[in-house]
N, C-alpha and C positions, 0 to 999 in steps of 0.2 A: 100847164105842161101836160101833154098826154101821158097816160100811164106807162106805155111801153118805152117812151123816151125817158121818163123818170127812172124806170127800172134799169135802163142802160147806164144812166148816170150813177146809180147806186153801185152797179157792177164795177164800173171804172174806179170809183172812190174806194171801194173795199179791196180792190185788186185780187179778189179771190176767183174771179172768172174772167175769161178773155171776152172782150167786146170789140165788135167791128167798128165802133164809134170812138175809139181812143184818139184818132186824129182829129175828130170834131171837137173833142174835149180840149185837146192841146190848143187848137186854133181859137176856140172861145176863151180859154184861159189867158192866152197871150194878148188878145184884144182887150179883154177885161182889165188886165194889168196895165195896159197902155192907157185905158180910160181912167183907171184909178189914180194913175200918176199925173194926170193932166190937171191944170189949174182950175178947170171948171167942173171937176168931178164932185158929185154929191155922194157922201158915204152911204146914205140910205138907198141909193139907186144901184150900187155896185152888184148886189146879188141878182137884182132884176135884169141888169145888162147881161150878166153871165148866163142866166137861165134862157133869155131870149136868143142870145147868140148860139148857145148849144142847140137849142131847139131848131133854129134856122139851119145850122150846118147838118143836123141829123135828117130833118124832114124836108128841107127846102122851103119851109114856110113857118110862120109863127101865128099863134092864135092871139087874138086881142085880149 
């Protein structure tokens, strides 16, 4: 995850600063919850799924 995207995620989680990416966070969180609740979900993959979804919604792309 790029540094500026990581900083925005920290801002959202701490709730001490406004972030223009709060909607991206909510979308990534909801999709990750859906994945986590599926029968094929792997517990170890859940944080990775959230990170990649958040990065995708913020920047429009993901790094490998």
